N, C-alpha and C positions, 0 to 999 in steps of 0.2 A: 679549399673552402667547401667544395662539393662533398668531400669525404666527411666533413664535420656535420653538414646539413643532413646528409642521408639518414643517419640513425635517429636524428631528431624528428624528421618527417615520418620515418617508419613508426616511431613511438606515437606521434600524433595520429597517424592513420589507424593504429590499433585502438587508441582511445576513442576516436571518432566513430569507428566501426562498431565497437562493443556497445558504446552508449547509444548509438543510433539503433542497433538491433534490439536493445533492451527496452527502449522507450518509444520506438516508432509508433506503435499502436496507440499509446497514450497521447502522444502529440497529435496524431491524426484525429482522435476523438475531440480533443480540445480545440483543434483548428476548425473542424467541421461545425461543431456547436457554436463557436464564435462567429463563423460566417453566417450561420443560420439566424443569429440574433442581430446582425448588422443593421437591418432595416426593420426591426421589430415594431417600432412606433408607427412607421408608415404602413406596414402590413395590417396591424391591428386597426388603424384608422380606416383603412379601406374595407376591412371585413365588417366593421361595426359602425359605419357611417349612419346607418338607420337608427341607432340608439344613442349615438353621441351628439346628435343635433336635435333641437326642438324648435318650434315656432316661437319667435320672440313675441313678447307681450308687454303692454304698458303697465301691467299689474306688478305689484311688489314681489320680488323673489323671496323665497323662504330663507330663514337663517339656518345654519347647520343643525341646531337642535330641533327646529321645526321639521326639517327633512328627516332626521333620525326618528322623531316621534311618528311621522306619517308612515315611515318604512316599517317600524315595529308594529304599528296598528294593522298593516297589510299582511303580516306573516312573521313567522319565527325565523329570522335570517341569521341570528347569532349576535354576539357582542360587537359593536362597532368600534373599530380601531383607528380609522382615518376617514377624512372627508376632503374631497377636492372640489373647490369652488372656482368659478371662472367669472371674469368681468364681461365676457362675451354674452350678450343676451340670448344668443342662439345655441350656446353650449350647455349640455346636460351636466349635472353634478354627478360625481362618482363617489361611492361609499364602499370602503373596504372593511373587512371583518377580522377579528382576532382569531388566532389558532384555537382549535378545540383542545380538550385535555389529551386527546390522542395525538396531537401535533399537526393535524390536517387543517388547512386554511380554506374556508368556503370561498367560492368565487365572488368577486366584487359585483356590484350592480350599478347601473346608471339610472338616475331618477330625474324626473322633470323638476327643474328648480322653481317652478311656479306653483305646482299643485302637489308635488311629492309622489306622483305616479311612478311606479317601477317600470322602466323601459326595457330591462333585460340585462342579462350577464354578457360580458364581451366574449365573443368567439376568439379562440387562440390564446386566451390568457393561461389556461392550464398547460397547454402545450409548451409555450415559451417559458413558463415557470419550471417545467421539468427539464427543458433544454438548459436553462440557466443553472439549475442545480447540478446537472451532469457536467457542465463546463467548469463550474467552480470547485465542486468537491466530489464529482464522480458518482453521485447518488449514494455515497457511503453513509452509514449511520452517524448521527451526530451533526450532520450538516456542517455549518461553519465552525462548530466546536469539535468536530471529529478529525479523523486522520486524513480525509479526502482533501481538506484544505492544505495540509502540509505536503501531501503527495504532489498535488498540482504545483505548489510553490517550488518544491525540489526539482520537479521536471522543468520548470522555467529556468532555474539556475543551470541545469544541465544543458538546456537549449542554448544558453549564452556561451557555454563552453564549446558546444557544437558549432556555433556560428564563427567563433574566433578560430578554432582549429580548422574548419573548412576553408576559411579565408586564407590561412597560411598554406594549406595544402594545395590550393589551386592557384597560388600566386604565379602569374606567367612570367616568362623570361622578358617579354616586352610589356612591362607593367604600365607603360604610358599609352598603350594601344587601346583605345575605346572598343574597337572591334573584338579584340581578344577577351575583354571583360564581359561584354554585353551581347555578343551575337553568337547564338548556338550554331553548331555545324550540323545542319539537318541532312547533309549528304552522307554522313556516317551511318553505319549499321551496327547492331549488336552492342557490344560493350562500349565502343567509342561514342555511340549516340546516347547511351544511358549516362555516360560520364559527362558529356557535353550538356545535356539537359539538367542533370543534377547540379553541376557547377555554375552554369550561367544563370539559370533561373534562381538558384540559391543566391547569387550576387544581386539579382533584381530585388528580391524580397528581404535581403539582409537588414537594411535600415528599418523596414517595417517590423520585422520580427524582434529587433532590438528594442524598439519602442514598446511593442506589445509585452515583451517579457519584463522590462524594467518597470512598467506601470502595473503589470499583473501581480508582481511581487508585493505591491502595496496591499493587496487583499489577502495575502497568504501569511505574512509574518509581521508580528507586532514590532519586532526589532527593526525591521526595514522601514515601517511607517514612522517609528520614533526617530530614526536617523534622518529620514526625509524632512520631517517636521523641524528637527533641530537645525538642519542645514538651510531650509528655505523660509521658515516662518519665524515671526517674532516670538519671544518667550511667552508672552501672555496668550497668544493664539495657540502655541504649542500645548500649553497646560490645558486649555479648554478642549483641544482636539483629541488629546490622549486620555480623556476620562473613559474608563472601561465601560463597555456595555454589559449588562447582566446576561449570563447565559440563558438560553431559551427555557431550559428546564427550571432554572431558578426563578425566572420571571413568572412562569406559570404557577409555581408554588407560592410566590409572593401574592400574586393576584387572588389565588384561592384562599389564602389566609386573610387577606384584606377584606374579602367579600363577607367574612364573618363579623368583622369589627367596623367596617366602614358604614356610616349611617347615611351618607349622601353620595351618590355616584357623581363622578366628574362630568361636566358638561362643556360644550364648545362655545356657547354664546358670549361669555365673558371674554374668552380668548379672541373670538371673532371681532368684538367691538374694539378691544385694545389693538388688534392688528390693523384694523381699518384706520384708526387714529395714527398709528405709526407710519403707515404708507399713504396717508391722506387720500384714501380711496383710489389711489393710482397703482393698480396692479393688473396683471394679465391673468394669472392663475395662482392659486394658493392651495397648499396641501397642509392640513391640520392633522397631526398624529398624536394620539394619546400615549402617555408613558407606558412602556412595556412592563415595568416593575413598580416598585414603591415610588411615591412622590406624586405631585400634582402639576408638574411642569409639562405643558403641551408644546411640542415642537411645531413651528410654523415655517414652511418654506414658501417663498414668494418669487415668482418670475414676472418680469415686465412683459408688456404686450408685444414688444419686438424681440424678445429673447428667443434665439434659435438653439441655444445650448443648455444642457441640463445644469452645467456648472455656474452659469451666470444667474445667480439668485441671491436674495437676501434670506437670512435665517434668524428667527426669533425663538426664545423660550419664554412662555407666558404662563403664569399661574392660573390654573383653571378655576380656583375658588375666588380669588380676589381680582383677577384681571391684571395683576401687576406684571410689567415686563421685566423678567429676570435678566435676560441678556439679549443683545442685539448685534448681529454680525452682518454688516452690509457689504455687498460685493464692491461697491465703489471705494470703500475704505481699506480694502486689502492691498498689500504690497504685491509686486510682480510674482515673488516666490509663493505667496499664499494663494494667488490666483492659479498658479501652476498646480498646487496641491488640490485646490478645489476642483480643478478640471481633469483630474487623473482619469476618470471614466471616459470623458470626451476625447482625451488624448489616446487612451487605450484602444478605442474603436475607430479612431480617425475622424470623429465628428468635428474636431477642432478645425478641420480643413473643409467643412461643408460636405455636401453629398458626394463630390468627387473623392474626397478623402475616405469617406465611409465605403465607397465602392472599391477603392484601391486596397483598403485594409481587408475587406470581405474577400476579394479575389486572392490576396496573399494568404489569408487563413485557409481558404478552400484548397490551396495548392499543397498544404502540408502532407496529404497522403501521397502526392507525387514523389516527395523525397523519401518516404518510407518504401515505396515500390522500387524506385531507381537505386536507392541505397542497398536494398536487399539483392537486387540483380547484380550490382557491382560486387558485392561481397561474395556471392556464389560464383561469379566469373573469375574472381581472383583465386578462390579455392580451387577451381577447376584448372586454372592456368598453372598454379603451383604444383598440382598433382601431375600434370602432363610434363612439367619441366624437370621432375625428379629423374635422376639417372636410373636406368633399369637395374634391378638386383641381379647379380651374376648367378647362374645356376651351375652346379657342379656336374660335370660330365661323368657318367658311370665309369668307374675304374680309376679316376683320378684321386 
């Protein structure tokens, strides 16, 4: 049996080594950027606490359109694309802007919901936006519509191959021994220590990496997303979820052409009134987003006051002209599979398990460079060992 397994393991080792050497740097970049974003919300809240909170007042808070009007009167900030409103009387409103013709997006601003005073732009927003683009599509041209998205997706598939092949290669003779699986031998030196760290820590993080890669593929390939929707969602929910988004360039072109023909710009207040009726004024936070391309449907995402997860939200599409509710997608009405699909991002970064899960996923992502370094050292030591193990070449003695 050992004679049969030996060539299989040798072939797996070659695949594992070649793929690891080719993609180690890419995996390290994706891992480090993912770890950086693990506590993005908490970091931004700490950095910007002075502009995210206001003194509560008994006066009426301004509507979204009133906030936008006050903002535009204060200066030329650009075209408003989204407004975040909160039911917390001490929370500032946040206004985001559409991309310019060059593709750049201005920084968002926080405003006082009572008088519309501009409180400032959040620190760290541009940094995390760059880190996110590096994580998702490596800062390559085209962003989500370019090659970067496919490269990171292919790297995720290759990482799954690496995890499976690594598990097979390190399978110990005493497979039932927890110590063999989970305890590194720190008494070793050189190649033995590198191999122990590579194998044992790889076993620790293997479940986390599988979750990360399987959920990360959701953002890379439409066929993967379609398959997940077909498997876990009801047919009507699948049809709504798979409606394609217009490419960024096409949306900008549509907006430019619409500007010439559109007589009345879209506003938020009809949407806001319809939303408050839908939720009976019982909401914690609401994000109103203007359509990127043609159409008048504004997307409204609503989180309850006790919601700690990004995925636990209701979503509406409301016509900005008439205030008619086009569609309503409530979290309470979702099946288990649809809740899983809605929570892909929370699962991807471990938030589904609370802050301990986010911490565990952050540490696992930050360990990715360790496997690149130890894998390279193991490859070099194998090369050196093979070179020393070769029999010496015989030299002819003069006269023979």
